[in-house]
C-alpha positions in Angstrom: -7.7 -20.2 3.5 -5.6 -21.2 0.6 -6.4 -17.6 -1.1 -5.7 -15.7 1.9 -2.3 -17.6 2.4 -1.8 -16.9 -0.8 -1.8 -13.1 -0.7 0.0 -13.4 2.3 3.3 -15.3 1.1 3.2 -12.8 -1.8 2.6 -9.3 -0.3 4.9 -10.2 3.3 7.9 -12.1 4.0 6.4 -13.9 7.0 8.1 -17.4 7.6 5.0 -19.8 6.1 5.1 -23.0 4.8 5.3 -23.7 1.1 2.2 -24.8 -0.7 2.0 -28.0 -1.0 0.2 -27.7 -4.1 1.6 -25.3 -6.8 -0.6 -22.0 -7.4 -1.9 -21.1 -10.2 -2.0 -17.9 -12.1 -5.8 -18.0 -11.6 -5.3 -18.4 -7.6 -2.3 -15.8 -7.8 -5.3 -13.5 -9.6 -8.1 -13.8 -7.3 -5.9 -13.5 -3.9 -6.3 -9.5 -4.6 -9.7 -9.9 -2.2 -7.5 -10.8 0.7 -5.1 -8.1 0.3 -6.8 -5.6 3.1 -6.8 -8.7 5.6 -3.2 -9.1 5.0 -3.0 -5.4 5.4 -4.8 -5.9 8.5 -2.4 -9.0 9.8 1.0 -6.1 9.1 -0.9 -3.6 10.9 -1.7 -5.9 13.9 1.8 -6.7 14.2 3.1 -2.9 14.0 0.7 -1.9 16.4 1.6 -5.3 19.2 5.1 -3.4 18.5 4.2 -0.3 19.2 2.8 -0.9 22.3 5.2 -3.3 23.9 8.4 -0.9 22.7 6.6 2.5 23.7 7.8 1.5 27.0 11.9 1.3 26.3 12.1 3.9 23.8 11.8 7.5 23.2 9.3 8.3 19.9 11.8 9.2 17.8 12.9 5.7 18.1 10.0 3.7 18.2 9.7 5.4 14.5 12.8 4.4 13.3 12.1 0.7 15.0 8.2 0.6 13.2 9.3 1.9 10.0 11.9 -0.9 9.9 9.7 -3.1 11.4 7.2 -2.2 8.1 10.1 -2.6 5.6 10.7 -6.2 6.9 7.4 -7.5 7.1 6.6 -6.5 3.6 10.3 -6.9 2.2 10.3 -3.2 0.3 8.0 -4.9 -2.0 5.9 -1.6 -3.0 8.6 0.5 -2.5 10.2 -0.9 -5.5 7.1 -0.3 -7.7 6.9 2.9 -6.1 10.7 3.9 -7.2 10.3 3.0 -10.5 7.2 5.3 -11.0 9.1 7.8 -10.0 12.0 7.5 -12.2 9.5 7.5 -14.6 6.9 10.3 -13.8 9.4 12.5 -12.9 11.7 12.4 -15.9 9.0 14.9 -17.8 9.8 12.6 -20.6 7.0 11.0 -23.3 4.5 8.7 -22.4 6.5 5.7 -23.9 9.7 7.0 -22.5 8.5 7.0 -18.8 6.6 3.2 -19.5 10.2 1.9 -20.5 12.0 4.2 -17.6 9.7 2.3 -15.1 10.4 -1.1 -16.3 14.1 -0.4 -16.1 15.4 -1.8 -12.8 18.1 0.9 -12.4 17.4 3.3 -9.7 17.6 7.0 -10.7 17.8 10.1 -9.1 14.4 10.7 -8.9 13.8 7.6 -7.5 16.1 8.2 -4.6 15.2 11.8 -3.8 11.4 10.8 -3.6 12.4 7.6 -1.6 13.8 9.5 1.2 10.8 12.1 0.7 8.7 9.3 1.4 10.1 7.8 4.6 11.5 10.8 6.1 7.5 11.9 5.8 6.7 8.4 7.0 9.2 8.1 10.0 8.0 11.8 11.3 4.5 10.9 11.4 5.0 7.5 13.1 7.4 8.9 15.5 5.0 11.9 16.6 1.7 8.8 17.6 1.5 8.2 21.3 -0.1 5.5 22.0 -3.8 6.5 22.3 -3.2 6.8 18.4 -1.6 3.4 17.7 -4.6 2.3 16.5 -4.2 4.2 13.0 -1.6 2.0 13.0 -4.1 -1.1 12.2 -5.9 1.1 9.8 -2.9 2.3 7.3 -1.8 -1.1 5.7 -5.6 -2.6 5.6 -6.9 0.9 4.0 -3.9 1.2 1.5 -4.1 -2.5 0.3 -7.6 -2.0 -0.5 -7.9 1.7 -2.2 -5.3 1.0 -4.2 -8.0 -1.6 -6.0 -9.5 1.7 -7.1 -6.5 1.7 -9.5 -7.5 -1.8 -10.7 -11.3 -1.8 -11.3 -11.7 1.5 -12.4 -8.9 1.9 -14.7 -7.2 0.4 -18.0 -3.8 -1.4 -17.8 -1.1 0.0 -19.5 1.0 -2.9 -20.7 0.4 -6.0 -22.8 1.4 -8.1 -20.0 2.8 -8.0 -16.8 2.5 -8.8 -13.3 -0.4 -6.9 -12.4 -2.1 -7.3 -15.8 -4.1 -10.7 -14.6 -4.9 -9.0 -11.2 -6.5 -6.3 -13.3 -8.6 -8.7 -15.4 -9.6 -10.5 -12.4 -10.2 -7.7 -10.4 -14.4 -7.1 -10.2 -16.2 -3.9 -8.7 -19.0 -6.4 -6.7 -16.3 -7.7 -4.3 -14.3 -4.6 -4.2 -17.4 -2.5 -3.3 -17.9 -5.5 -0.5 -14.7 -5.5 0.7 -14.8 -1.7 0.5 -17.8 -1.8 2.9 -15.8 -4.0 5.0 -12.6 -1.7 5.3 -14.7 1.4 6.4 -16.2 -0.3 8.9 -13.2 -2.0 10.3 -11.5 1.6 10.3 -14.2 3.4 12.0 -14.0 0.6 14.7 -10.6 0.9 15.2 -9.9 4.6 14.9 -13.6 6.0 15.5 -13.7 9.4 13.3 -10.2 9.8 12.2 -10.5 6.4 10.3 -14.1 7.6 8.5 -11.8 10.9 8.0 -8.5 8.3 6.3 -10.9 6.5 4.6 -12.5 9.1 2.3 -9.7 11.0 1.6 -7.6 8.4 0.3 -10.5 7.3 -1.5 -10.7 10.9 -3.1 -6.7 10.9 -3.8 -6.1 7.9 -5.2 -8.8 8.2 -7.4 -7.7 11.6 -8.4 -4.0 10.7 -9.0 -5.1 7.5 -10.7 -7.0 9.3 -13.3 -4.3 11.8 -13.9 -1.5 8.9 -14.5 -3.9 6.9 -16.7 -4.6 10.0 -18.6 -0.9 10.6 -19.2 -0.1 6.9 -19.9 -3.1 5.1 -20.7 -3.2 3.1 -17.7 -1.8 1.8 -14.7 0.8 -0.6 -13.8 2.0 -3.0 -11.2 4.7 -0.4 -10.4 1.9 2.4 -10.2 -0.3 -0.4 -8.0 2.9 -0.3 -5.3 3.5 3.5 -5.9 -0.4 4.3 -5.1 0.1 1.5 -1.6 2.8 3.2 -0.5 1.8 7.0 -0.9 -1.7 6.2 0.4 -0.1 4.7 3.5 1.3 8.5 4.4 -2.0 10.2 3.5 -3.9 7.8 5.8 -1.5 8.8 8.5 -1.5 12.4 7.1 -5.2 12.8 7.0 -6.1 10.9 10.0 -3.0 12.5 12.7 -5.3 16.2 13.2 -7.9 13.5 14.2 -6.6 11.4 16.7 -7.1 11.3 20.6 
């Protein structure tokens, strides 16, 4: 329960009581195993909001409210990594320079363009959901917070240190595969065939993208982990949408 609360505190902005005992770096690193469960909590909140607000607002307004709610729930944590990643990757510079740009906290034109495109696409998908399709809201954040672990367990870390370094070193194949089985089962239970399609497409897309970036930079970084989470949410919606009833 403590590891789950650590993960919940890190990945969300929910008003939780501060832990009575100081969190160690080992505890923080091991809490990654509960990230999919945190995603399910986020999805449950989004699903409840969608079920309640759809009675009062048209689809476009509902899509904007759901997008805003997710941003408030996460504090834009992963969007920060996404923007830093896009600034570097879209700069067409050397691998060393890309890593330097990603580390710079300032936002460039590439980050702004990528952010606008990502949020516009996610908003369009959320606004297009009908009430019978709302269960995909439960799958989307859960799946994205598991599938990014492919980058942690399957590829090296590109920096000698960083926020994601400890998590990368703690990740093991057995817990990763076990949690993947649970996420796969939950995706099918919640969204039927569409959940299976979303799972398979996300795994394939993340594996190929992580392999490409890792070959370029010599590994992945914490910013890229965040980027994978954001991108896989959109991929999940895109892949599942044609099969949702």
